[in-house]
N, C-alpha and C positions, 0 to 999 in steps of 0.2 A: 711408634710405627703404626700405620693404619692397617687394621685387620681386614682382609679381603677373602673370606671363605668363598670358595669357587661357586658352589651351587646357588645360593640366593642372589648374589650379585650378577653371576653369569646369566641366570634366568631373567633377571631384570633387564640387563643390557640387551639380551636377545629380544625380549618383549618390546623394548623401546625401539630397536631397529626395525622390527616388523611393523609396529604402529607408525613409525616415521615413513616407511616405504608405502604403506597404505595411504597415509595422509598426503604424501607427495603426488600420488597417482589418483587421488580422489577427484570427483567432479563437484566443483563448488558452484552454487547457484545463488541468485539474489532476486529471482522472479517471484510471482505470486503462487506458484504451483504448490509450495509447502503450506499455503493457507487456503487451499481449495479442498473441500471434503473428498474422501476417497470415492464416494458415490454422489457426485454433485447433481443438483437439480438442473434442468435446462437454463433457468435464469441465473443460477450461480456460475455455471460454465460460461455463459455469455459475459457475465461481469468480469471474470478473470481474463477471458479472451480480449475484452475491450481494454483492460488495464495493462495487458502485455503486448497485444498485437494490433489492436484496433486503432482507428484514427484518433480516438481520444488520447491515447498514450503517445502519439507521434506528432501531435499538433503543437506548434510553437507560435505564439503571438508576439510580434515585435513592434515596438514604438520608437520613434525618433523625435526627441524634443530639443528645444533650444534652437539657436540660429534663426534665420529668416525662413518663411514658408518656401521660397524658391530653393534655398540651400537644403532644406529638409527633403524636398521632392527630388533634388539631384542626388542626394545621398541615398535616398530610397532606391532610385533606379540603379545606381552604381552597386549598391549592396546586393540588390536582387540579381544583377548580372553576375557578380562574382560568386555568390552562393550557388546560383544555378549551374555554374561551370565547375564547381568544386566537387560534385559527385556525392556529397553527404545527404542531399535532400532530393526527395521524389518530386516535390513541387515547391516552387517559390512564387508567391503571388503578391503583387502590390497594386493591382488595378491599372497598370500602365496601358497606354492607348494601343500599342502594337498587339499585346495579348488579347485585349478586348476585341480588336479588329478581327483576329483569327477566330475568336469564339463566334462573333456575329456572322462571319463568312460561312463557317460550318453550319450554323443554325439556318441561315438563309438558303444555303444550297440544299439542305436536307429538310426543308420546312414541311414538305408534303409527307415525309415519313415520320416527322416528329409531332406535327400539330394534332392535338386531341380532337380538333373539330373535323378533320378529314374523315369522310365516310361517303358511301354511295349517294346518300341524299344531299350531300353538300354540293354535288356537281350536276344535279338535275336542274331544269330550267328554273323551278321555284327556288331551289337552294342557292343557285347562282344569283338570282335576283335579290334574295334577302341578304346574302353576304356582301354583294357589291353595294347595295343600298346602305348597309350598316357602315361600310368603309367610307362612303361619301358623307354620311352623317358625322363620322369620326373626324373628318377633316376640319370641322369647326371647333373641335375640342383642343385642349392643350397638347394632345398627342398628335395633332394633325400635321405638325411640321415633320415628324418622323415618318408618318404614313405617306405624305405627299411625294417624297422621293421614291417610294416603293410602289405606288399605285399602279403604274403601267406593268410591273412585273407581278404584283401580288394584289390584285383588286379584291380578292376574297378575304384578305387580311389574315393569312395563315401565320405570318410572322408576328403580328400583333396578338393572335390567339396563343401562339407559343409563349410570347413574353408574358401574357396575362396568366398563363398557367404556372409560371414560375413564382416561387415564394420570395418576392423582392422586399418584403417588409423589413428585413434586416440588412439590406444592402448598405455598404459603407459609403460615406460621402467621398467626394473627389476634390482635390485641390492641386492645381498645376499639373494635371495629368496623372496623378497617383492617388491612392487611397489616403484619406485623412480622417482625423477624429471629428466628431460633430461640432466641436468648438473651433476647429481649424488650428489647434496648437500642437498637433502631433501628426506626423506621417506614420502610417501603419502598414505592416506586412503580415502575411500569414504563410507559414512554412510547414511542410510535412517531412519529417526525417525519413531517411531510408531505413535506418535501424529500427528494430522493434522497441516498444516501450520497456520491455524486460531487460534490454541490454543497456544498463545504466552507464557503463563505461563509454559506449558508442554515443549515447545521448549527451554525455558530458563533453565528448570531443566535438560534437556538432554545436553545442552551445558556446564552447570556447572559440570555435571557428567564427561564429557570428560576431562575437565580441572583438576578436582580433582583427577581422576584416573591417569591421566598422571603425575601430580605432585607427587603423592604417588609412582608411579613406578620409576620415574626418581630419586627420593630420595633414594628408596630402592636399585636401581642399582648403585648408586654413580655417577650419571651423572647430576650434577646441571647445567652444561652448556647447556644441551639439552633444546630446546625451542619449544613450541607448537604453531601452527597456525591453526585457525579455521575460515572458511568462508562459505558463502551460504546465501540463502534468509532468512532462519530462524535467522541467526546471524544478518543480517541487520535489521530484524524486531525487535529483542530483543534489539539490541543496539540503534535503533531509539527510541523505546518506553522509554528506560532507559534515553536517552539523553533528550528527550522532558519532561519526568517527572521530572528529576533532575533539568533541567533548569527552568521549570515552577515553581517548588517549591522554588528554590533559588531566582529567580527574583520576584516571588509573595511575598515571605517573605520580601525581601528587599524593594519592592515598598510599601507593606502594612505597614511595619514599618515606611517608610518615610512619607506615607500619614497620619498615626496615629500621628506621631510626628508633622506634619504640623498642623493637626487639634487640637492637644493638645496645640501647640504654640498659635493658634488663639483662641480656645475656653477657654483655661485654665480650662478644666473640663473633668475628666475621664467619668463622667456620660454622658455628651453630646456625647463623642466619642463612648461609648458602645451603647447608644441608636441609634446613627447614623448607626451602623452596622446591626441593627435588620432588616430593610427593605431589605438590600442586602441578608442576610442569608435567610430570608423568601422567597425572589424571587427565589433564587437558588433551594430551596427545592420544591417550587411550580413548577418550570420549569421541574425538574426531574419527579415529579408526573404526570404532563401533558403529557410529552413524553411517559412515561410508559403506561398511559391509552390510548393515541392516537395511539401508534405504537406497543404496546405489548412488547417493549424492549427499552433499552436506550444504545446508542453507546457511548463509552468512550470519543471520540472526541467531541461529542455534549456537554457533561458536561464541558469539558475543555474550548472550545471556547465560549459556551453559557454563562458560568459564566463571561468570559471576556467581553462579549457584555453587560450583564446587570450591569456591573460596572458603567454604567450611573446612576444607582440608588443611588450611593453615592451623586451625585449632588442634588437629591431631598432633602435629609436631610440637606445638606449645605444651600440650599435656605430657608428651614424652619427655621433653627436655626439662621441664620444671618439676614434674612429679617424680622423675627418676632421680635417685641420689647420686648417680654416676658410678656406683660401685656394684650394686646388685640389680642388674637389669632383669634377671630372671624373676626376681621378686616383684618388680614393677609390672612385668607381663602377667604375672599371676594375680596381682591385686587390682590393677587398673585396666588392663586390656579388655576383660569381659564387659566392663562398663562402656568403654569406647566402642567395642564391637556391637553392643546393643544399640548405641546411638547411631552407628552407621546403618544398622538394619532398619531403624525407624526412618531414616532418610530415604533408604532404598524403597521401603514400603510406600512412603509418600509419593515419591517420583514415579514409582512403578504404575501408579494409577493413570499417569499420562500416556503410558504405552498403549492403552486401549482407546485412545482418542481417535475419532474418525478424521481428524485433521493431521496430516503428516507433520506439520510444524510443531504441534504439541508433543506428538509421539517422539520426534527427533530430540526435543528438549529433554524428555524423560529418559530416553536411552543414553544421551550424552551425560546427563547428571549421574545416572546410576553407574555407568562404566567408569566415569571419572572418580566418583567417591570410593568405589571398590578398589580401584587401582591406588588411589592416594592412601587409603587405609592400609592396604597390603604392603605398600612400599614403606610406610611408617613402621609397621609391625615387623616385617621380615628383612628389609634391606637397610633401613637407616641405622639400626644397631651395629651392623657390620661395617658401615662407612664411618662410623664415629671413631675418632682417634683414641688410642688406648690412654686411659687416665684422664680423658676429657671431662670437664665439668663446667657448668655455667655458674654464674654468681648465685649464691644462695639467697633466695628472696622469701624464705620462710618468715622473716620478721614482718613482711608486708601481710602475709596470711594471718599472722597472729593479731595484728591491728585490725584486719578485716573481720576476724572472728569476733572480736569485742563489738565491732560496729553492727554486725549481723545479729548478734545476740540482743542488742538493744532494739534493733529494727523489728525483730521477730515478735516483739510484744504487741506490735500493731497488726498482727496477722488477721484480726477480725475485720480489718478494712477491705480485705480481698473480696469477700462476698458482696460487700457494699459496692465496690468498684465494678464488679461483674454485673450486678443488677442494674446499676446506673448505665453501664454501657449498653446492656440489652434494651433498656428503655429508650436510649438515644437511637439505637438501630431500628427499633420498631417505629419510632416517631418519624424517622427519615426513610422508611422502607420503600416509599414510592419513587424516591430519587437517589437511592443508595448507590445503584450501579449506573454507569454511563450507558446510554442507549445507542450511542453512535460512535463511529471511529474518530470523531473530532477530538475526543479526549486523549487520543494517542498521537494526534497530528502535530509535528513540529513546525508546520507552516504558519508564519506570523500573520496577524490581521492585516498588516500593510501589504504583504505579498498577495493575500487573497483579494484585497481591494483593488490592487493593480490588475490582477487577472480579470476581475469583473469589469473593470473600466475598459481594458483592451478588447474584451469579448463583446462589450456593448458597442464599442466603436466599429468593430468589424461586422457586427450582426451575426457572429458565429453562434450556432445553437449550443446550448449547454449540454446537449446529449443526455439529459436526465431521463427523458421518456423515449422509449424505442418500441417499435413493432418489429418483431424478428420472424423471419421465414426461413425454412430449410427446404432444400430441393436436391435432387440427384445430379442435375446438370444446370448449366447456365440458362438455357432456354426455359426450362421448367421454373427456375428461380425468377426470371423476369416476368413470366406469365402469372406467377403467383403474386408478384409485386403489383402488377397491373390490376388484378382482381381485388386485392386488398385496397389498392389506391382508390378504386371506385367507392368503396365503403367509407374511406376517410374523406373523400371529396364531399360526401353528404354531410359529414360533421363540420367541415369547413364552411359549407353553405349555411348550415344552421347556427354558426357562431360558436359551436362547442370546441372548435379546434382552430388555432391561428393559422396553421399550415403544416406541411410536412415535406420531407425530402424523399425522393425515390430514384434509384438508378434508372428506372424505366422511363424517366422523363427525357433523358438524353440518349438512352440506349434501349428503345422499345424491343420487345421480343420479336423474333423473326416472324411469328404468326401475325402480330399486330402490324409490323411494317409491310408484310406481304398484303394483308387485307387493305391497308391504306393505299398501297401502290395499285392494287387491282381496282380500287374505286375510282381511279383517274381515267376518264374516257379518252378515246383516241382523238387526235387533233381535229379531224373533220367533224366528228360528232360534238366535240367540245365547242367548236366554232359555231355550229348550228344552234346549240343550246344557248350560247352566249349572246348571239344575235337576238334571240327571242327574249332573253332575260333583261337585256338593256333597252328594250323597245320604249319603255316609259321612264327611263332614267337619263339624267343629263351627262351621259358618258357614251361615247361612240366606240363601237367594236374595233375600228381601225387603229385606235390608240393602245389597244391591248394585245398586239401581235407578240410582244415579248412574253406576255402571260401564256399564250398558247405554246410558245417555244419552250418555256420553262416547264410546263406541265408535261409536254411530250418528252422532254429530257428526263424528268422525274420518273416517268413510266419505265424508262430503260436503265436508270442509274442503279449501281449495285446497292444492296442493302447496307445500312450503317453497321459497322463492326467496332469493337474496342480499338482496333488498330487505327481506324479513321479518326479517333478522338485524340490520338497522341499529339503532343505539343500544344494542347489547349487546356484551359483550366477545367473544362468539362470532364476530362479524363480523371482528375482528382475526385470529382463528385461521384463518378461511377465506381472507380477503384476503391473508394473509401466505404461505399455502401454495398458493393457486390463482392463478396469474399469467397475465394476458393479455399476449402478446408479438406483435409484427408478424408473426412466422412461425406463430403459433398459440398454444396454451395450454400452460403448464408447470405440473406438479404437483410439489411438494416434500414429501417424507415424512421429517422428521427422526427419527433413531433414537436411542434411549437405551440406553446400555450396561447389561449385567446388573448387578444389585445386588452390593454387596461389591467385592472386588478382581478379580473375573473380567472380563478384557478382552473387548471385542467382537471376534468372529472374522470378519474381512472375507471370508475364503474361504467360510465357511458361509453368509453373507448372499448372496454371489454365486451359490453353488450353488442356494439357494432361489429366486433370481430367474431362473435359467437357463430359456430358452425364452420369456421375456417381453421386452418392449421397454424394461424398466426399466434404469436406469443407476445403479449404486452408486458414490457419490463420497465420498472421504475429503478434506474441504476442507483440513485441515491438511497431509495428505500431498500433495495436489494442488498446493497453494501452494508447497511445497518442491520438488516435481518441476518446476513451472513455472520457479521460480527456478534450479534446477539446469540445466534446458534453456537458459535465458537465459545462465547463466554458461558452460556448455560451449561454446555457440555463440560467445560473446564471446572465449573463450580461443582457439578455432580461428581466428577472424577476426583476432585480434591476432597470432597466429603467422604467418598469411598476410601481414599487413601488414608484419611484421618481415622476412619473406622478400623481399617486394617492395622494401623499403628496401635490403636487401643487394644485390639485383640492380641497383638504381639506383646504389648506391655503386660497385659493380664496374664499371659502364659509365662512370661519371663519373671515378673515380679511376684506372682502367685497370690499375694494378699491384696484385697480390695483397697485397704488403707494406703498401701504403698502406691498402688495404681492412681488413686486420687491425688496423692501428694506430688506425683510426677506430672499428671495431665492438667490439673487445675491451673498451675502457673502458666502453662503454654496456652491453654484455651482462654484464660482471662486476659493474657497479654494480647492475643489476637482480637478479642472483643474490644479492648480499650483502644488499640490502634485503629480499628475500623470506626469506632465511635468518634475518636478524635478527628479522623479525616472527614467524617460526615459533618461534624460540628464546624469544621473549617471550610465547608462548602466544596470539598473535593469529592467528586463522583468517582467511585471505584471503577477501575478498568482491569483488563486482563493482566497487566503488568503488576498491579497491586496484588492480584491473586497469586502470581508467581512469587512475589515477595513474602506473602503469608506462608507459602509452602516452605520457604527458607527459614522463616521464624520457627516453624515446627521442627525443622531439621536441626537448627542450632539450639533452640530452646530445650529440646528433650535432652541434649547432652548436658546442659547445665543442671536440669532437674535430676537427671540420673546420678550425677556426681554428688549432689547434695543428699540424695537418698541412699547412696551406697553405704552398706553396713561394713565399716572398716574396723578391724580388730586392733589396729595400731593408731592411737590418737595422734601420734607424732606426724602422721601423714596429712592431717587436716589442714594445717597452715599452708603447706605446699599446694594442696588441692585448691584451696581458696585463692591462692596467688595465681595459679594457672588459669582458673576460671576468670578472674579479673583481667588477666593479660589477654586471654582469648576474646573476652568481651570487648576490650578496648580495641583490639585489632579489627573485630567485626564492625564496631561503631565507626572507626576511622575509615575502613574500606567502603562501607555502604553509606555512611553519613555524608561523605563527600558528594555522592550522587544526588543527595537531597538538594544541593545548591545548583544543580544543573538546570539550564533553561529548556533543555530537551525533555518533553513529557515522559517518554519511555524510560529515561534514566532516572528522572526525578521520582517517578512512581515507585521504583524499587527502593531508592534511598530513603524516602520518607516513611516507608513501610518497615524495612528491615532494621534501620538504625534504632528507632524508638522501641521496636519489638524486641530486639536483642537485650536492650537495657532492662526492659520490663520483665522479661522472662528470668533474667538473672536475679533481680531484686525480689520478685515474687517467689521464686524458688527458695531463696535464702530466708524469706519471711515465713514461709509455710512449713519448711522442714526443720524440725528440731535436731540439732546435731549434739548428741551427748557422748562425750568420751567415755570409753570403757576401761 
C-alpha cells in the first residue's frame, strides 16, 4: 500500500497547483526583447526595433519560376490581387501597369511640391530660360520620348528632375507588364506583412496564405510546372522556429525513449521510471512559474534550453533509487543526501551568476534553472520517498559497480596523464585564441546556405536595399522628423555627388515637410507674372509661348492645391516607401534613411559617412556590425559571469570540503574536462558560441556531482559498488539525452550536444582516475 503522509505530499500538490496556475496565466513571448540589454544603446534599440517592428522584419520577397513568361506574369497579377484583398499584407507590389500609372499620376500632379529643383530662382526669367533650354536639349537624348509628351505641361522638366532625384539604380526589370528577374526567368513580387516581425505565428500564417493562394491559382490556370519561391527575414524566422521545434521534439522523443528504456532495463520497474520523472516535471513547472513572477513574462527559448539544463534532475532520482537499498531510507538520507545537496548547491551557484546579466534572456535562463533544480532536488528528497510503494525495490545492480570498481582501479594508474591532457588542451586553446569564439551570430543561425543564396538572388532582382547601413533621426513630431531628414539629405547628396555613396532613401522625397512644400509653393509666381517672364525667357529659344498655356494652367493650379499629406499617398506604392521610413513611436518619431553602397566594388566608408553627419543629431548604424557587436557584448558578459560562477563554486567547495587536497580532487576533473572539450572543438574548426558556453555550465553542474561522489568519505565499503553503478547509469542517461543533440543539423541544439555529451563522459572518467577509493 502506498504511503501518503499528508504534509510532504500535500505541500507538493499545492505547490504544483500554484505553479500550474501561474504558468497558465503567464505571458509567453518569442520576440527579441529578451535579448536586448536592460539599458540599450540607441543603436542596439534600433536593431531590435528593426528586427521586431521595422520593414526589415516584415518584407517578403516572392519569385515565380517555371511555365512561360506570359503565364508567370498572369500568375503574378492574380496572386497580387488575391493577396491584396486578403488583409494580411500592408502592401503588395509586382510592378503592374495600373499601380505604376497611379504613382506617375500622383508625382506629376504634385511635381511642383516634390521637385527638388523648385525654388524662387527657378521661375525668374533666367531660371525659366535655362530650364526650358535644358528640356529642349534633353529631347535629343534617349529620355526625349518621355519628355516629348510632357513638354507642353512641364517645359521646365520638374517631372524629369523628380525622376532624376530618385534612386533608380536598383529598379527591377519588367516583363509582360510585371516585375521580372534580370534574366527574365522569374516573375517577382515584394510584399509587406501587416503583422510585426516579432509575431512569428502571424508571419507563418501570411507565408502559408501566399503558398496556398499560389497553389490554387496555378492549379486553376493549368500550370502545375509553376514554382513559388518565398524569402525574407520572416521566412527565416518561421523556418528556424519550425526547424528547432521539430528537431527538439524529434530528438527529445528519441532520447527520452532511450533513457526510459535504459532505466527500465536497469530498474525492471515502470513504477520507478514514472516516479523518477516527477522531480523533472515538477522542476520544469516551477521554473516557468519563477520566471513568470520574476520577469512578468517567459521567453520561449528559456523554456527550451532551461528544461535541457534541469535534465540534471534525472540524476537525483537515479542516485536515490540505486544507492538506496530499499529498506533503510533514513540511512541513505544521512549518508548520500549531503553529497547530492552540495552538488545541487554548486549548480545553483553556477547558474546564479546569470541572474546578474544585463540581458533578460540570460537572467531568465539562470532563474529557470535554479528554481527547477531546487524543486527537483526537494521533490526527490522529501516527496519521492513517500510516494514509493512499501517494500518497493529495484533490481540490485551492485555487481555492475563491482566490475566498474576493478576497471577504475586499473584506470587510476594512469592518473598522471591528466596534467598532460590539461596542458595540451591549454596549448591548443592558446594557439587558437584569436578564432576560439565566434564573432558573429552566423554560428547560431539555422538558415541554410541555399536559403541565403535565394534571398540574395531575389533581393538583387528587386533591387531591394539590404538595409545594412542606416542613418537614423529622432524627432518630437512628424514635421520635425521630415525637416531633419531634409537637412541630413543635403549632406548625403554631397556624398552621392562625390561617389562616396551610391544613393539613399528618404521619406522626404515623396512627403516633404510642410515648410519645404510651402516654400516651393510660394516660389511659384502668379499666372500673369509667369506669362510675362516666360515670354522673355523664350525670346531666343525655338519654342513659342502659345504652346505652353497648359504649363501656365498647371502652375496656377499648383499654387492653390492642398499640400501633400500621408493620406494623399494611399493606394500608391509611394505610401510604402514613406510608412517604412517614417515611424511613429511612443517616444516620438523615427526616420530611417537606408544607404546604398557605391557602384562597383567600392565599399561604403563608415568614417566618411560619420564625418558628413558630424554636428547633426543623426545616428549612423551598421545593422550587421551592430548585431555582431550586440552578440559579442552578450557573449563577453556571459563569459565573465560564468567565470564568476565557477569562482563562487570553488569558494563553496573550499568551505564544504575544508581540505585543499579534496578541493583539488573535485575541481581538477571538471576543469580538465572543460579544457579538453573546448580544445577538441577548436581542433575540429568549431568556433565557440553562447550555446557552447551554456553547455559548459551544465558540464560543471553534472561533473561536480560525479567528483563529489568519488570523493565522499564513506565508512561503509559496501556502498561503493552501488555508488559506482548509480554514477555510470546517471552518466549514460546524460550522454543519451545530450548526445542525441550532437547529431542535430540545427546549430543551437548541436552546440549543446557536442559540448555536454563528451564533457559528461570526461568528468566521470577523470574523477574516477584521480580519486583513490580505499575501503575502510
